[in-house]
N, C-alpha and C positions, 0 to 999 in steps of 0.2 A: 504494500500500500504506500509506504513512504517513498519508494522508488517512483511510483506513478505521480505522486504529488511533486517531487523534485523535478521530474520531467516536464510537468505542466509549468512550473515556475521558470525553468530554464528556457522553454519555448516562449513564454510570455516576455521574459527579459530580452531575448533576442528580437522578438517582434517589436517591442517598444523602442529599442535602440534604433531600429531601422525606421519605424513609423514617425518618430519625432523629426526626422529629416525631410519629410514630405512637405511640400508647399501647402500652407493653410493650416498646418497642425501646430498647436501651441502646447507646451508642456508646463504644468504647474509644479511648484517646488516639491509637492508631496508625491509627484510621479504620475498623476493623472494627465492624460493628453486629451485635447478636444479640438474639434473642427466646427466652425460656425457654418451651418447650412443656410439658416435664415436668422437674421438679427431682429429681435422684437423691439417694441418701443414702450412697453409697460414698466411696471415697478419690478424691482428685484426682491425676492423673498429673503427674509431673515431666518435664521436657524429655528426660531420659535414659531414660525408660520406653518400652516398647512397648505400644501400645494395640490393643484389638480393638473395632471399631465397625462400624455400619451407616451408610450415607449415601446421599443422593440429591443429585446436582449438576445445576444448571440455569443457563441464561443469564437475563438480565433479561427477555427476551421469552417466557420460560417453556419454551424448548426444553431438554429434558432430555438431558444428555450421558452420565450414568452413574447406575446405581441398584442398590445391593447389596441393598436391601429386596426388589426384584422378583426378583432372582436367588436370594434366600434364603441368601445366602452373605456373611457379614460378612468384613471384611478385618482382618489384623493387620499392623502396621508400626511401626517405631521412630518416635516423634514427630519426630525430627530428619530423617527421610526425607520428611516431608510438606511441603506448601507452607507458607510463612511464616505465613499467616493461621491455619492450623490449629495451628501451633506456639505461637501467641499465645493462641488461644481455648480449645483443649482443656484446658490446665492449669487453666482456670477452672471447668471442668465436673467434676462428681462422677460416679462410676460410676453408671449407671442414668439419667443425664440425657439429655434429648432437646431439642436446641436448633436454631433456624434461624439460620444465619450469612450475612451479606452481606459479601463480601470484595472490596475494591477491587483492581484489576489489579496494582498494585505489590506486593501481598502474596499474589498468586496466581501467574499465569503471565506477567505483565508484557507487554511488547510482542511477545514471540515467540508467545504463545498456546500451545496444546497440540493437536497433531494437526489434523484437519480440523474438529473439533467446537467447539473453543474458540478464537475469534479473538483476535488480539493486542489488548491494551488492555481486555479484557472484565472487567467486574465480575461476580462469581459468587455464586450462592445455593446454600448447602448446608443440607440438613437432616441433622443428625448425632445418632446415638444412641450414646453412649459405653457400651459393654457392660461392658468390664473393662480393668484394667491387667494385662497378661500377665506372669505371674511367670516368672522365668528358672529 
């Protein structure tokens, strides 16, 4: 098991070191990389906020593990309830923005993974559309 996790981490690190060299990709100090597909013009959420968003999540090999766009059903959740990578990246987005995020495993699900679809150590790719900050 540990060998599979280490293989995921090695593949993720190799991918990220190449990906950050691509035009339009920005790397944050924590190691998250993002590309702006569409820049919104609304407010930026704070960590204490609840957000409404659409997303598509996939592994580096392209295997999709979730897609709210396909379901036609965005989700709402407090930012603090989301993975660390989203807690770092979403406050940089404005409402109406659509970004692609590459999140290393230590800011996603770490060595434990998530369910049967996300292996331990996996770097994840998310396409996120921040629809709105949910007013209480």
